[in-house]
C-alpha positions in Angstrom: -29.7 -7.8 17.0 -31.1 -7.1 13.6 -29.5 -3.1 13.7 -25.9 -4.4 14.7 -26.3 -6.8 11.6 -27.4 -4.5 9.6 -24.4 -1.8 10.5 -22.0 -4.7 10.1 -22.9 -5.5 6.4 -22.8 -1.9 6.1 -19.8 -1.3 7.3 -18.7 -4.0 5.1 -19.5 -2.7 1.9 -18.1 0.8 3.1 -14.6 -0.9 4.0 -14.8 -2.5 0.1 -15.3 0.4 -1.7 -12.0 2.2 0.2 -10.1 -0.3 -1.1 -8.3 1.9 -3.7 -8.2 4.5 -1.3 -6.9 2.4 1.7 -4.0 0.8 -0.7 -3.0 5.1 -1.8 -2.4 6.0 2.1 -0.8 2.9 2.6 1.6 3.2 -0.2 2.2 6.5 1.1 2.8 5.4 4.7 4.9 2.6 3.3 7.2 4.1 1.2 8.1 7.6 3.5 10.0 4.7 5.7 11.0 2.1 3.4 12.4 3.1 0.9 12.5 1.7 -2.7 16.1 1.2 -4.6 16.8 2.6 -7.7 13.7 4.2 -8.4 12.4 7.9 -7.0 9.6 7.5 -4.5 6.9 9.3 -6.6 7.8 6.8 -9.6 7.3 3.9 -7.1 4.1 5.1 -5.8 2.8 6.0 -9.3 3.9 2.3 -10.9 1.6 0.6 -7.3 -1.0 2.3 -7.7 -1.2 1.7 -11.5 -0.7 -1.8 -10.2 -3.4 -1.9 -8.3 -5.9 -0.3 -10.6 -5.0 -3.3 -12.7 -5.4 -5.9 -10.2 -8.5 -4.3 -9.5 -10.4 -4.1 -13.2 -9.1 -8.0 -14.1 -10.5 -8.9 -10.3 -14.1 -7.8 -11.1 -13.9 -5.2 -8.2 -13.7 -2.5 -10.7 -16.1 -2.8 -13.6 -15.1 -0.9 -17.1 -17.5 2.1 -16.6 -15.4 3.0 -13.3 -12.3 2.7 -14.6 -13.2 5.4 -16.9 -14.8 7.4 -14.2 -11.5 6.9 -12.4 -9.5 8.1 -15.3 -11.7 11.6 -16.0 -11.2 12.1 -12.0 -7.1 12.0 -12.2 -7.2 14.5 -15.5 -9.6 17.0 -13.3 -7.3 16.5 -10.4 -4.0 16.4 -12.6 -4.8 19.8 -14.0 -6.7 21.7 -10.3 -2.9 20.2 -8.8 -1.0 21.9 -11.4 -2.4 25.2 -11.0 -2.1 24.6 -7.2 1.0 23.9 -7.1 2.4 26.9 -9.5 0.3 29.0 -7.2 2.6 28.4 -4.5 -0.3 26.9 -2.2 2.0 23.3 -1.9 4.2 21.6 -3.3 5.7 18.6 -4.0 9.7 19.3 -3.1 10.6 15.3 -3.9 12.2 14.5 -7.1 11.0 12.0 -9.7 10.6 11.4 -13.3 6.9 10.9 -13.7 6.3 14.7 -12.8 4.7 17.6 -14.8 5.0 21.0 -14.3 6.1 19.9 -10.2 3.6 17.8 -10.0 3.8 14.1 -9.7 1.3 12.2 -11.9 0.3 9.8 -9.2 -1.7 13.0 -7.5 -4.6 12.3 -9.8 -5.4 9.4 -8.2 -6.1 11.0 -4.4 -8.2 12.6 -7.0 -9.9 9.7 -8.2 -10.0 7.7 -5.3 -12.8 9.5 -4.3 -14.5 8.5 -7.6 -13.4 5.2 -7.0 -15.0 5.0 -3.3 -18.5 6.7 -4.8 -18.0 4.8 -7.7 -18.5 1.3 -5.2 -20.4 2.8 -3.2 -23.1 3.2 -5.4 -23.3 0.0 -6.6 -22.9 -1.8 -3.5 -25.5 0.0 -2.0 -27.6 0.0 -5.1 -27.9 3.9 -4.4 -30.0 6.5 -6.2 -31.4 9.6 -5.5 -35.3 11.5 -5.6 -35.6 15.0 -6.5 -32.2 15.7 -8.4 -32.5 19.4 -9.7 -31.9 18.4 -13.1 -28.4 18.6 -15.8 -28.2 22.0 -16.3 -28.2 23.4 -12.7 -26.1 21.0 -11.2 -23.5 20.6 -14.0 -23.3 24.7 -13.9 -23.2 24.7 -10.0 -20.9 21.7 -10.3 -18.7 24.1 -13.0 -18.9 26.8 -11.3 -17.5 25.6 -8.2 -14.5 23.7 -9.8 -13.3 27.7 -11.5 -13.7 28.9 -8.2 -10.9 26.7 -6.9 -8.5 28.6 -9.7 -10.4 32.4 -9.9 -10.2 32.4 -5.9 -6.3 33.4 -6.4 -7.1 36.4 -8.5 -11.2 37.4 -7.7 -13.2 37.4 -4.4 -13.6 33.1 -3.2 -17.0 32.6 -4.0 -17.1 29.5 -1.6 -20.0 30.3 0.6 -21.9 31.5 -1.8 -21.8 28.4 -3.1 -22.4 26.6 -0.6 -25.7 28.6 -0.1 -26.1 27.8 -3.5 -26.1 24.5 -3.1 -28.2 24.0 -0.1 -30.9 25.7 -1.9 -30.1 23.5 -5.2 -30.2 20.3 -3.3 -33.1 20.9 -0.9 -35.1 18.5 -1.8 -32.5 16.2 -2.8 -32.2 12.7 -1.2 -30.1 9.7 -1.3 -31.6 6.2 -1.2 -29.4 3.2 -0.4 -30.2 -0.2 0.5 -28.8 -2.4 3.0 -29.8 -6.1 2.5 -33.6 -6.3 2.4 -33.9 -2.6 3.9 -33.6 1.4 2.9 -32.6 3.7 3.8 -32.6 7.6 3.0 -30.3 10.4 4.0 -30.4 14.5 2.3 -27.3 14.8 0.1 -25.7 17.7 1.8 -25.7 15.8 4.8 -23.6 13.3 2.5 -21.7 15.7 0.7 -20.5 16.8 4.3 -19.7 13.6 6.0 -17.6 12.4 2.7 -16.1 16.2 2.9 -14.8 15.5 6.5 -13.1 11.8 6.3 -11.1 13.8 3.3 -10.0 16.0 5.9 -8.9 13.2 7.9 -7.0 11.6 4.8 -5.7 14.7 4.1 -4.0 15.0 7.4 -2.5 11.0 6.9 -1.5 12.3 3.8 0.4 15.3 4.3 1.9 13.3 7.8 3.5 11.2 5.4 4.6 13.7 2.8 2.5 13.0 -0.2 2.6 17.0 -0.6 3.3 19.2 2.1 1.8 22.8 3.1 3.3 26.0 3.7 3.0 25.9 6.3 4.5 22.4 7.2 8.2 22.4 5.7 9.6 22.9 8.8 7.1 20.3 11.1 4.2 18.2 10.8 0.6 20.6 11.7 -3.0 19.7 11.3 -4.2 20.6 8.2 -7.4 24.2 8.4 -10.4 23.2 9.1 -10.9 25.9 6.3 -10.4 22.5 4.3 -13.4 20.6 5.1 -15.1 23.0 2.9 -12.7 22.9 -0.1 -13.5 19.5 0.4 -17.3 19.8 0.6 -17.5 21.5 -2.6 -15.2 19.5 -4.3 -17.1 16.0 -3.0 -20.5 18.0 -4.9 -18.2 17.6 -8.5 -17.4 14.4 -8.0 -20.9 12.8 -6.7 -22.9 15.4 -9.9 -20.6 13.6 -12.2 -21.4 9.7 -11.1 -24.8 10.5 -10.8 -25.4 12.4 -14.4 -23.1 9.1 -15.5 -24.5 6.5 -13.8 -28.3 8.6 -14.7 -26.9 8.7 -18.6 -25.9 4.5 -18.1 -30.1 3.5 -16.8 -31.2 5.8 -19.7 -29.3 3.9 -21.8 -29.8 0.3 -21.0 -33.9 1.3 -21.0 -33.5 1.9 -24.4 -31.6 -0.8 -25.4 -34.5 -3.2 -23.6 
């Protein structure tokens, strides 16, 4: 009976941590079948998601620090979206006033939703890490991964070399999380893969509801390539590095103030 109770508590905290991602995909689904009068779909999605973020902050579901992290990810994601659309990797074919260089501003929230989940689950499960490689190895690896998303259009794609580096650098890193009074551990690289896989599933849902389209999806929807899991795997690493470093900075600040 105790394992079932633990699983239910774990599932509850996971579900509560997914409020913003669920809001995004719910909005995409509803807006695809229900036309909003007097406003373009992309513009309506942006307004709804801004409203969800305001509600989550005012209700205490998200803290001010978590909002700051979400804004950082929104900016990073928007830059990547603009570049990828410019390179023809995918497109946003519908009209909208809140589009920047062909990219609707709401798209940054899809990246920010990953940050929202991580911040929420970190706080709810009282997460910590052991064997963290340190600031510079993590930051340099995260930077190399991010720039590879841009540079692989002009020079060879180093994702598999970078993936190998991930396993080397984070080989000893473990996530510590707590469910009620019991503490669990998990290899960080396994967590990267699990989250990346679920983001790939979410990406299939998003493209099915026309959040964006890959070139091979313009005529009819098709399953997103399995190779995209590796891209999300690497993107999750950037997210964890940023969130972990910010959490570490905050923890040091609290210790110094006390």
